[in-house]
Residue, then its C-alpha position, 0 to 999 in steps of 0.5 A: m500499499s502506498s505511503n499517499r494511500l495510507r496518509s489519505m486513509a489516516v486523514n479520512s479516519m481522523g476527519t470521521i473521528g473529529r466529526t463523531l466527537m464534535i456530535f458528542l460534544l454538541l449533544a453534551m451541550m444540548f442536554e447538559g450532560e458529560v461526554c468523555g469527561y467534558r461537561s458543558k456550560q448550561w446551554r442558555r447563552s444567546f448567540s447575539k445581543t439582539d436574540m436576548k429578549y427582555k424578561p420582566r422581573k419582580p423585585l427581589q425581597i432581600e429584606a426578608n432573611e433573618t440576618w444578612v451577616w456572613p458568617m452567621p454569628a454564634e448567637w443573636t437576637s433582634g427586633e422590629g425596629t429601624l435605627i439611622v446611623d450618623p454619617k459623622l459616627e464617632l469612635v470611642v475606645q475604652g478599657s485597656l487599649s484606649e489608643s490604638d492605631v489598628m482600631e482607629e485605622a479599622f474604624e476609618r476603613y469600615c466607615g468608608h464601606i458603610f458610608v460609600h454612598q453618602t456625602i456629609m455636607n448636603l445630608r440633613l438628618p431627621s430631627d425627631v428620631p434617635i440617631l446612632q452617633r457613637l460606636v463604643i468599643n471596649v477592649i479588655s486586654d492591651s495585648q496586640t499579639l496575634q497567634l494561633g488560638t488568640d480570642e476572637s470573641y465579641t459581643l455587639t449591642i445595638p439599641a432600639s430605635d427609641k433608646a440611647s444613641d450608642v452601640y456597644l462592642e466589647a472583646s477581650n482584645i483588639y482582634g475580637a474587636l475587629r471581628g465585631l467591626e465586621t459584623f457591625s458593618q454588614l448590619c448597616r445598609f444604605n436606604f436609597e429612598t431616604k438616603f440614610v445609612q440604616i440598621p434594620r431589625t433593632p435592637w440587636s444583641i450578638r454574642d459571637k466567637p469562631r468554631f475553629q481556631f485556624r481558618g485558612l486560605l492558601i495562595d501560591t506565588s510560585r506558579h504565578y507571581l501575585p503583585l503585592e496589591t493583589i495579596k493585600k486585596v486578598i487579605d482584605s477580602m479574608a477579613y470580610a469573611k473572618l478567615n484568619v490564616l493566610h497560607w503563603h505558598i511562596v516558592d515551588t518548582q516553577s519559581f523562587p521569587l522571594e529574597i533570602p538575604s543569607y543565600p542571595g542566589l535563590w531568587e535567581g530561580s524567579y521568573t523574571k527580575t521583576e517578579r520578586y519579593t524583598m524581605e521587606d515586602a514579606a514583613n510588610i505583608v505580615e503587618y498588613a495582615r496582622r492589622r486585619g486580625i490575620n496570621v501569615m503562615p509561610e511554606l518552605d516545601t522540601p525536599g520535593h517541589a524545589a527545583s527553582w532553588g538550584v537555578g542560583y545554587t546548582q549544587l542543590w540539584p542531585t544533577p543538572d538533569c535530575q533536579q529534585p528532590l534536593d541533594v539529601s547527601s549534601k551538608f550544603t542543602f541543610e545549610v541553605i535550609g537553615g539559612i532560609l528558615a532563620d531569614f524567615r523567622k525575622v519576618f514571620p512571627f506565626d507559631l506555625m511553619h509549614l514544611g511541605g514534604d509532599e509528593v516526593d519521588t525518591t527515584c532521582w536519589n537512586e539514579t544519581e551516583h554520589i547519592h546512591h553511594w551515600l545511601k549505601e554508606k549510611d545503610l539507608t533506603p531512599h524511603d529512609a532518606y526521605a524521612t531523614f530529610v523531613l525530620e532534619v528540616q523539622k528539627t531546624a524549625r523547632k529550634l527557631g521556635w516553630a511548630p512544624v506543619n507538613w502535608e499528609e505524606p510524611f505522616t502516612e509514610f513515617g508518621d511515628l517518627l515525626s515530632p509530637d508537636t507536628v500539625v498534619h495537613e490533610w489534603y489527599s486522603s478524605n478519610l485520614v483525619p481520624e487516623i491523624v488525631n488518633k495518633g495524637y497529632r493536631c490536624i488541619v483539614s483541606n480535603q482536595d475534593v471539596w476545599y481546592l479552589d483550583h478545582l473549578d467544577v466544585e460548587w459552593e454547596l460542597f464547600y459549605l457542607n464539608e464538615p471537618l469533624t466527620d467521624l470524630n466522636s470524642r471531644e479529645q479527638q475533635e479538639l486536635v482538628i484545629g481547623g481547615e483551610v481552602c487552597m488556591w493553587g496558582e497553575t491556572a490562577d493569576p491577578g486576572d482571575i484569582e478573586a473570582t476563583i477564590w470568591p464566593r466559594a471560600a466564603a462557604a467554607a469560612e461559615r463552616l469554619w466559623s459558625p456553630k455546626y447547627l446553624a451552618n447546616s442548610t445550603d437552602r437557607a445560606l444561599p440568599r445570605l451568600q448571594r448578599f455577601r458576594c454583592l458586598l464583595h463587589e461593593r468593596g471592590v472584590g470581583a466575586a464570581p456568581v454563586k450559582n455558576y457550575y464552573a468557578r470564576e465564569g461570568p453571569e449567564e445573563p442579565g440579572s440582579c447580583y442578589d440572584q446569580 
């Protein structure tokens, strides 16, 4: 058979296959099904603007829900009154922290959110009704230390419309006061008819505290660089949802964007010389987050996920062609890690340090002659060397005052050898948490099936219903689960789409981690509040995607209200 004939048959065959595949995909789109792993978007988009017909819409009754606060407070009562808020609202800070630039700055920030539609110069307040004129904040402790387990509880008391003109917010420390200030801001609504900011359903009495002490969000600045302003916007939006730990996955295989003064060659592994962070930038991010009640937990993932390290120091690679895991046989490897961690400690005060340890393929060690010889000399298998590497890095971190956090693989591979204060970060095995806590280790939950934000087809309902304490019956077991974290891995997220990929699904997990379980148990009841929270994010400049999207970060399907998308 001639080569031309073979080529012609191949072309015809490919054409037939292509046509068949196209028919399957069209059928999938028409019936909203799934074919060969492809699931279409709902088949509702018009082909042109002229095809869209106006649909009369009934006004949405957005005032009917029991409370619009997100996440839901632990306890509250409300009434039937309405109170006007003076746009010249005064801040009064009492107690041990009578003068606090953090509180004053937060108050100004929230006033900007609350009074975004108002201008004081031409506003005439009614003289025959009570006006809320002062926000009185009583902070019991003068400590401004923010760590794991810092008390974030608060009480908020808003009077009835015919009572006193002060709202009272009390907290044991400034960070609880920040949480209460967020709640207060969400209760304030602008009335477009009267042009006053009002608080409906007064009086309010709220007693609130978080269910879990660790409520995290991971960002990944190695797969795509995130400018400082993007990171700050993420931190701002975390505070709106009462998340309190930014897990900063700073470096990985693809790039090493952070300056390390002890080993300045490391950031030669950045994508470009403009996609970098100085140590001063890192300190600035930590302080920016602290002033919003958010800890920053850095991650230094080793020995895998580290090929970018060798761009500046090739001796960290086993060989130029076999670049990770890092060279376990070299003292220089551990000297560099020690230098990085020492530099980290100068700017990252949080008690927890994430050391990675996941997805380590030791094949490279076996295939590299000098490492193979070292293993034989030490009478170690590659698996033994993996354990040795992780334990040595843990030891270094603990000497610097950190409790080590590792992804779940070190636990599943050699859990009995880990430091007793290790926090195991579950991500891959959805049923691993009971085993972790039964061994006495603390745990962070990040089940990839439901709490990985880069999984775009995981809808908000699954984020909302993921229960960290599933199959944990004793109080002792439950207390070892310090909380959970949603993960925004950066392979397909950059500054152009990160906000819409994170929000509003991260908010669904945030309520699970903050509110009592008996209150966060119905997606039907949560839906209108989550839609309202998404609109609130828009009002504050956060590009959150529609709540009802099947795929995350896509735009709305059709014209409509923010409250119904």
